[in-house]
Structure formats: C-alpha cells, structure tokens
Wavefront OBJ file of the C-alpha trace (Angstrom):
o trace
v 0.457 -57.307 2.639
v 4.287 -56.766 2.561
v 7.072 -56.157 0.052
v 10.280 -57.343 -0.740
v 12.715 -53.893 0.050
v 15.520 -53.025 -2.369
v 15.781 -54.241 -5.937
v 13.897 -58.286 -4.847
v 11.395 -56.692 -6.406
v 7.480 -56.798 -5.128
v 4.743 -59.347 -3.474
v 2.068 -58.798 -3.736
v 0.301 -61.187 -1.179
v 1.470 -63.497 1.552
v 0.573 -67.277 2.309
v -1.308 -67.555 5.127
v -1.350 -70.244 7.251
v -3.424 -72.696 5.798
v -1.225 -71.898 2.356
v 1.586 -72.997 3.565
v 0.014 -76.543 5.267
v -1.266 -76.676 1.838
v 2.548 -76.809 0.467
v 3.102 -80.439 2.296
v 0.482 -82.195 0.150
v 2.221 -84.160 -2.404
v 3.694 -82.759 -5.499
v 1.014 -83.109 -7.730
v -1.766 -82.041 -4.721
v 0.195 -78.790 -4.103
v 0.262 -78.119 -7.793
v -3.258 -78.874 -8.083
v -3.998 -76.660 -4.946
v -1.806 -73.601 -5.197
v -1.793 -72.974 -8.973
v -3.759 -71.819 -11.464
v -1.536 -72.654 -14.576
v -3.682 -74.507 -17.963
v -1.402 -77.701 -18.715
v 1.179 -76.855 -20.967
v 0.501 -76.919 -24.739
v 1.800 -79.818 -27.425
v 5.657 -79.257 -27.984
v 5.969 -76.808 -31.099
v 6.376 -78.620 -33.990
v 9.861 -78.676 -35.772
v 10.571 -77.660 -39.664
v 14.005 -78.635 -41.035
v 16.071 -75.793 -42.135
v 16.856 -75.880 -45.871
v 20.346 -74.887 -45.368
v 21.362 -77.252 -42.583
v 19.957 -80.240 -40.910
v 19.104 -78.643 -37.394
v 15.585 -78.583 -36.140
v 14.301 -75.174 -35.636
v 10.500 -73.603 -34.464
v 8.416 -72.582 -36.876
v 6.704 -69.138 -35.680
v 6.162 -66.182 -37.249
v 9.112 -64.731 -35.975
v 12.843 -66.141 -35.732
v 12.136 -68.267 -33.082
v 15.159 -70.343 -30.740
v 16.609 -72.686 -33.254
v 19.342 -75.432 -32.318
v 22.809 -74.201 -32.102
v 25.959 -75.627 -32.232
v 27.383 -76.664 -28.859
v 30.932 -76.438 -27.724
v 32.292 -77.953 -24.298
v 34.143 -76.428 -22.129
v 35.861 -78.881 -18.492
v 32.803 -81.273 -19.724
v 30.303 -78.894 -19.492
v 28.410 -78.280 -22.536
v 28.493 -74.352 -23.560
v 25.144 -73.661 -24.549
v 24.227 -69.762 -26.019
v 20.823 -67.959 -25.435
v 18.091 -69.238 -27.201
v 19.115 -72.454 -27.584
v 16.508 -75.162 -28.126
v 17.448 -77.975 -26.139
v 16.029 -81.549 -28.107
v 16.980 -84.816 -26.589
v 17.555 -87.941 -28.375
v 13.781 -88.396 -30.423
v 14.070 -84.970 -31.435
v 11.638 -84.426 -28.741
v 11.097 -80.645 -27.139
v 12.789 -80.029 -23.600
v 13.399 -76.455 -22.918
v 14.866 -73.133 -24.104
v 18.047 -71.898 -23.154
v 17.932 -68.108 -21.518
v 21.319 -67.776 -19.424
v 24.067 -69.711 -17.967
v 23.837 -68.948 -13.905
v 26.309 -71.182 -12.327
v 29.769 -71.341 -13.758
v 31.858 -73.644 -11.047
v 32.341 -76.258 -13.985
v 33.518 -78.851 -11.328
v 29.432 -79.764 -10.308
v 28.485 -79.511 -13.840
v 26.505 -76.367 -15.443
v 23.256 -74.784 -14.283
v 20.864 -72.716 -16.384
v 17.587 -70.499 -16.840
v 15.473 -72.063 -19.019
v 11.576 -71.769 -20.743
v 9.096 -74.491 -21.576
v 5.727 -73.164 -22.711
v 6.511 -69.820 -20.359
v 7.551 -71.576 -17.607
v 10.582 -70.679 -15.682
v 13.017 -73.555 -14.968
v 16.355 -73.744 -13.242
v 18.763 -77.041 -15.896
v 21.492 -78.741 -13.994
v 23.648 -80.944 -16.956
v 26.716 -82.960 -16.408
v 27.962 -85.158 -19.028
v 27.598 -88.906 -18.015
v 28.194 -90.712 -15.451
v 27.045 -87.308 -14.463
v 27.730 -88.201 -10.312
v 26.447 -85.282 -8.969
v 24.016 -83.731 -10.916
v 22.418 -87.700 -11.092
v 23.066 -87.242 -7.549
v 20.894 -84.333 -6.565
v 17.879 -85.356 -9.095
v 17.579 -88.571 -6.803
v 18.067 -86.155 -3.344
v 15.228 -84.119 -4.973
v 13.186 -87.495 -5.897
v 12.851 -88.559 -2.088
v 12.523 -85.285 -0.834
v 9.356 -84.838 -3.011
v 8.131 -88.031 -1.321
v 8.171 -86.968 1.719
v 5.966 -83.647 0.630
v 8.840 -81.287 2.139
v 9.970 -80.143 -1.723
v 9.108 -76.655 -0.493
v 12.606 -76.654 1.767
v 14.455 -77.271 -1.488
v 13.292 -77.597 -5.535
v 10.429 -78.980 -7.337
v 11.324 -81.464 -10.176
v 9.864 -80.256 -13.338
v 11.820 -83.312 -15.475
v 15.094 -85.274 -16.187
v 16.620 -86.904 -19.389
v 19.860 -87.670 -20.900
v 21.027 -86.956 -24.214
v 23.848 -86.493 -26.356
v 25.813 -87.653 -23.504
v 24.859 -85.696 -21.007
v 21.979 -85.858 -18.387
v 19.990 -83.450 -17.315
v 17.319 -82.570 -14.944
v 15.187 -78.762 -14.608
v 12.918 -77.741 -11.343
v 10.900 -75.107 -11.145
v 12.620 -71.902 -10.758
v 11.585 -69.783 -7.661
v 11.728 -65.830 -7.734
v 13.656 -64.193 -5.022
v 16.749 -63.361 -3.574
v 19.648 -65.550 -2.475
v 20.953 -64.933 0.746
v 23.942 -63.343 0.475
v 21.960 -60.584 -1.536
v 19.677 -60.115 1.541
v 22.214 -59.826 3.957
v 24.493 -57.452 2.017
v 21.554 -55.336 1.532
v 20.879 -55.611 5.684
v 23.020 -52.582 7.647
v 26.160 -54.026 9.111
v 24.773 -57.096 7.897
v 23.233 -58.021 10.430
v 19.263 -59.215 11.386
v 17.198 -58.374 14.556
v 16.885 -61.482 17.043
v 13.482 -62.088 15.370
v 14.551 -62.530 11.428
v 17.910 -64.257 12.437
v 15.693 -66.772 14.507
v 13.059 -67.685 11.682
v 16.024 -67.488 8.730
v 18.159 -69.999 10.950
v 15.474 -71.848 11.574
v 14.512 -72.715 7.716
v 18.222 -72.859 7.036
v 18.158 -75.800 10.116
v 15.131 -77.644 8.386
v 16.736 -77.914 5.257
v 20.043 -79.549 6.614
v 17.764 -82.091 9.331
v 16.369 -83.400 5.981
v 19.673 -83.410 4.366
v 20.507 -86.001 7.247
v 17.772 -87.947 7.173
v 18.531 -89.014 3.665
v 21.584 -90.101 5.441
v 23.206 -86.993 3.702
v 26.302 -84.364 4.359
v 25.890 -80.655 3.503
v 29.491 -80.375 3.281
v 29.243 -76.405 3.389
v 27.873 -73.595 5.089
v 27.604 -70.744 2.828
v 24.928 -67.845 2.366
v 24.897 -68.104 -1.385
v 23.525 -71.692 -1.065
v 20.261 -70.303 -0.292
v 17.952 -67.912 -1.500
v 14.784 -66.416 0.116
v 11.510 -67.314 -1.677
v 9.106 -64.182 -2.368
v 6.090 -66.209 -2.361
v 6.222 -68.851 0.739
v 8.658 -66.465 2.117
v 11.259 -69.047 3.147
v 14.908 -69.818 2.751
v 15.800 -73.264 0.935
v 18.166 -74.642 -0.683
v 19.147 -73.987 -3.650
v 22.949 -75.512 -4.319
v 22.894 -79.028 -3.695
v 26.534 -79.863 -5.387
v 28.267 -80.442 -1.734
v 25.843 -82.764 -0.714
v 27.459 -86.565 -0.413
v 26.726 -89.774 1.277
v 27.157 -90.038 5.187
v 29.666 -92.923 4.729
v 29.845 -93.120 8.822
v 25.985 -94.209 8.444
v 26.663 -96.386 5.528
v 30.053 -97.568 7.795
v 32.188 -96.809 5.002
v 35.413 -96.852 5.746
v 36.311 -93.222 3.366
v 36.156 -89.889 5.154
v 34.368 -87.113 3.969
v 36.034 -83.869 3.792
v 34.347 -80.359 4.403
v 33.408 -78.596 1.232
v 33.142 -75.324 2.273
v 35.464 -72.414 3.354
v 36.738 -72.188 6.894
v 34.783 -68.752 8.153
v 32.147 -71.786 8.757
v 34.018 -74.876 8.744
v 33.647 -76.909 12.075
v 36.368 -77.534 14.187
v 36.835 -81.178 13.136
v 37.101 -80.860 9.026
v 38.958 -83.214 7.244
v 36.573 -86.503 8.662
v 33.154 -84.708 9.227
v 29.933 -86.430 10.684
v 26.258 -84.870 11.194
v 26.807 -82.730 14.204
v 29.463 -80.842 11.936
v 27.271 -79.247 9.724
v 25.106 -77.665 12.689
v 28.522 -76.526 14.165
v 29.123 -74.523 10.600
v 25.086 -73.254 11.450
v 25.680 -71.808 14.630
v 28.636 -69.701 13.390
v 26.838 -68.476 10.598
v 23.802 -67.922 13.149
v 25.721 -66.347 15.628
v 27.368 -63.874 12.619
v 23.768 -63.001 11.271
v 23.174 -61.403 14.922
v 26.404 -60.300 15.837
v 27.623 -58.802 12.271
v 30.996 -60.838 12.182
v 32.729 -63.443 13.828
v 36.313 -63.110 16.035
v 38.376 -64.702 13.349
v 36.367 -62.514 10.348
v 39.364 -61.036 8.378
v 42.111 -63.030 9.707
v 44.672 -65.224 8.331
v 44.001 -68.754 7.024
v 46.808 -70.180 9.612
v 45.186 -68.539 12.009
v 41.295 -68.983 12.113
v 41.407 -73.009 12.938
v 43.676 -71.650 16.218
v 41.296 -68.864 16.855
v 38.094 -71.090 16.572
v 39.167 -73.486 18.985
v 39.844 -71.056 21.747
v 36.544 -69.796 21.603
v 34.986 -73.466 21.247
v 36.806 -73.527 25.126
v 33.736 -71.255 26.991
v 30.666 -69.376 25.618
v 32.844 -66.284 25.130
v 31.596 -66.401 21.351
v 27.952 -65.550 22.371
v 28.779 -63.468 25.478
v 26.787 -60.383 25.486
v 23.477 -62.517 23.521
v 20.524 -63.110 24.946
v 21.047 -66.647 27.851
v 19.122 -69.001 25.082
v 21.815 -68.487 23.106
v 23.845 -69.655 25.383
v 22.044 -72.704 25.922
v 22.136 -73.131 22.243
v 25.612 -72.525 21.765
v 25.991 -75.710 24.683
v 23.624 -77.548 23.255
v 25.482 -77.868 19.728
v 28.928 -77.890 20.847
v 28.251 -81.105 23.649
v 27.170 -82.796 20.692
v 29.425 -86.229 20.182
v 32.357 -85.735 17.696
v 32.997 -89.188 16.971
v 29.646 -90.325 16.547
v 27.938 -90.149 12.624
v 24.119 -89.558 14.525
v 22.318 -87.181 15.953
v 19.791 -87.764 18.341
v 16.415 -87.148 16.709
v 15.603 -85.141 20.182
v 18.581 -82.784 19.853
v 16.864 -81.442 16.464
v 13.648 -80.806 18.194
v 15.386 -79.077 20.645
v 17.680 -76.750 18.105
v 14.853 -76.090 15.851
v 12.609 -74.815 19.320
v 15.800 -72.922 19.989
v 15.234 -71.169 16.548
v 11.111 -70.301 17.877
v 12.727 -68.997 20.944
v 15.055 -66.565 20.001
v 12.303 -65.688 17.301
v 9.174 -65.103 19.325
v 10.418 -64.658 22.703
v 13.479 -62.358 21.751
v 12.524 -61.139 18.685
v 8.548 -60.649 19.562
v 7.613 -62.194 16.701
v 4.005 -63.038 17.105
v 3.096 -64.138 13.944
v 4.474 -65.879 10.762
v 2.871 -63.534 8.682
v 5.154 -60.284 10.519
v 7.609 -58.482 8.070
v 11.101 -60.082 8.014
v 13.874 -57.258 8.826
v 14.192 -56.587 4.550
v 10.625 -57.134 4.067
v 8.140 -53.624 4.221
v 4.295 -53.116 3.802
v 3.631 -51.918 -0.020
v 2.438 -48.213 -0.509
v -0.804 -47.293 -2.106
v 1.114 -46.918 -4.982
v 1.971 -50.232 -5.486
v -1.193 -52.236 -4.534
v -3.317 -53.888 -7.435
v -5.915 -52.078 -8.422
v -9.366 -52.728 -10.070
v -10.969 -50.040 -12.019
v -14.569 -50.228 -12.822
v -16.352 -48.031 -15.112
v -19.844 -47.495 -15.737
v -20.659 -46.452 -19.409
v -24.300 -45.079 -19.542
v -26.773 -46.046 -21.998
v -29.576 -45.087 -23.356
v -32.719 -47.029 -21.757
v -35.306 -48.567 -23.838
v -38.032 -47.212 -25.472
v -40.978 -48.526 -24.727
v -43.105 -49.093 -27.543
l 1 2 3 4 5 6 7 8 9 10 11 12 13 14 15 16 17 18 19 20 21 22 23 24 25 26 27 28 29 30 31 32 33 34 35 36 37 38 39 40 41 42 43 44 45 46 47 48 49 50 51 52 53 54 55 56 57 58 59 60 61 62 63 64 65 66 67 68 69 70 71 72 73 74 75 76 77 78 79 80 81 82 83 84 85 86 87 88 89 90 91 92 93 94 95 96 97 98 99 100 101 102 103 104 105 106 107 108 109 110 111 112 113 114 115 116 117 118 119 120 121 122 123 124 125 126 127 128 129 130 131 132 133 134 135 136 137 138 139 140 141 142 143 144 145 146 147 148 149 150 151 152 153 154 155 156 157 158 159 160 161 162 163 164 165 166 167 168 169 170 171 172 173 174 175 176 177 178 179 180 181 182 183 184 185 186 187 188 189 190 191 192 193 194 195 196 197 198 199 200 201 202 203 204 205 206 207 208 209 210 211 212 213 214 215 216 217 218 219 220 221 222 223 224 225 226 227 228 229 230 231 232 233 234 235 236 237 238 239 240 241 242 243 244 245 246 247 248 249 250 251 252 253 254 255 256 257 258 259 260 261 262 263 264 265 266 267 268 269 270 271 272 273 274 275 276 277 278 279 280 281 282 283 284 285 286 287 288 289 290 291 292 293 294 295 296 297 298 299 300 301 302 303 304 305 306 307 308 309 310 311 312 313 314 315 316 317 318 319 320 321 322 323 324 325 326 327 328 329 330 331 332 333 334 335 336 337 338 339 340 341 342 343 344 345 346 347 348 349 350 351 352 353 354 355 356 357 358 359 360 361 362 363 364 365 366 367 368 369 370 371 372 373 374 375 376 377 378 379 380 381 382 383 384 385 386 387 388 389 390 391
C-alpha cells in the first residue's frame, strides 16, 4: 500500500499486475472489470420556473439551474452550478468550475453527472480542435489503450457548440509532481518509469498518423489509481502532413525549451527529440540552456547536438539512448517501429538496471507507504445478548 506524498491525496491501494492488464480490455469490459458503479439513475426531471422559461431541476433544496451564458472569444462562459442541456432539453451535466483558460483551443470545465466527476471540452462549431480530440479518443478506445489518455463518457452538439466529456482521473499534474521534488530531479528508477509512460503516449499518437507538436509537464497528469502518467491535453495534436503527403509544413506549437532543432517542419522524430530533452532534465535538474535568452537557446542546443556532452556524467545507457534518438532521420516522416521498441527498452533498462526497480509496485519518488492512522479501519463490536430462556 502506498500514498502520494504532499497534497496529492492518499492512495489506499495499488493496482496489481493482473488489474493493470485488465485495463487493456475493451472499454465496456474494462468498466465492468474495474468498477463497482451502479448504472446511473435516469435524467433528473425538470419543471418550468414560473418566472422564466428556463428549466430547473426539481429538488428539496435549491438545485442547479440553467443560467444565462455569455461568450468570450467564441468560448461559452459557464458559471458554477450551471445546468447544461442539449437541443432536446435533455440533461447533460452540471458545471462545477472552469479549469482550462486557453480560448484558442476551446473551453475546459469540471462537471458532474449523477455524482460522476467528468472533464468537459467545448468549442464553437465547426469545432475543429474539439472534434479532432474526440475522434482521436474514439480511435484510442477502439485499440483498448485509453489508459494512456482518457476514457470517453459522451459527446453532443447544442446551441452552436460541440461538446465531449471524459471521466476525470484523480491525481496531480506532472508539473505539480516535479515542483514537489527537491531540485525538480528524479531517481533513475522513477525517471525511467515516468518517461516510459510519456513515450507510450507519443508512440500511440504517431500510430494514428498524428504529431504531438509540444512537450510540457502540464500536458500530463499522474493517475493516483493506475499509477501512470497519461496525456490529458490533446489540443496540440495535428495530422502528420508528411504521412498524408500534404504539402503543408507542421509547425512546433510548444515553447523553445524542449523544442527540436528542426521546429519549422516537424516529423515524428522531432516529438521524440523533445521527449529526450525532458528525460535528461528530469535526472539532471536542468538543461544547459535553462534560463538563457530566447535568441541564444537554439545556438546552444545546436552546439550540444554535435556530440554526447549533453549526457556526460550519466550512466552509459543514456549515451546509447541519446545516440539512437539523434540519429533518427530528419527528412523522413516515419520512425521505424523497431526504434520505438528500442527506446522503450532503454527506459526499462534505466529504471531496472540503473534505478534498481524490481517491481511495478515499487514506490515512485513522490510516493510513500501510508502510516497506521491513514489505513482504513474496520471495527467490529460484539454486543452481548441474553441467552434465550429454556422453557
């Protein structure tokens, strides 16, 4: 048993290896295998407010209501406790709070449906970004790999907006985890495991002929139940123009810190190069160009690409990994499948051989075993009863 250190909450139990394998089942089978939830109750009845034409949930207390919605930068601004309906006046969810504020990629809210916690994505039609995210998640669920992203709940269109919801997965963002660590560094065991999770996300994106185009700690969250990093932000994903033979360059959408050397017309290998920079930063604490001027970063990065000095002082397996990634061809949209396998194997070697990880149940750097006061207690009291009288 283990818990997340800090303010990330307590995890009462770990998933066994068998339970982790069960998460590779198709969506419906996985839901039955890992959840004891009962089917949700029917949609709540609505009555008309005598003072307005807006529907209102009937309850003993003041419940969620359909509130007036304003629009800012083509994104609807929903207030807490807003009751969201579809065009047929059917209940969809209750807004809790807004959690995403980049209006360029639509709105992101926490919402609830029958006590289930969900993440809502919304964008004004034609909703190219939200629609693309939804289609990507559908394909991922069809392959049984939703554990590395999110599990779809529902999707609909109403009032000129496109919506979809995924199940909320409790746990901190990877940025919060890194900020908690001393000097923002990880042991080789934890770094290898966490970066293997991120690499699996990148590989699955590439399998769908898409590119990530960004690398940032805030894009990933740690699921405290399944104990893996998953990609929570899909807004930067775009179709890989090179694989589709489109004569349109795909541009890097993230910051310069992890940007590949070739950021004006990126391919799959450039996503992997950005991933490598993050990996090295996790074990070193910072990169040589950290804190440098924007116009200096590219030059410094290029100078380190000429040799293996970026991984100097690290175990030799990092040199092997660095040479493999930097040798991937710049002018090809394809990365050989064997390279994905080799890179994932390097992560495993770093975690197990260098980091000493013996089992997936070993605690990560930011996890600890719960103390006695945090363990669930089951108290049984024996009540004395009089013995039955014999006639």
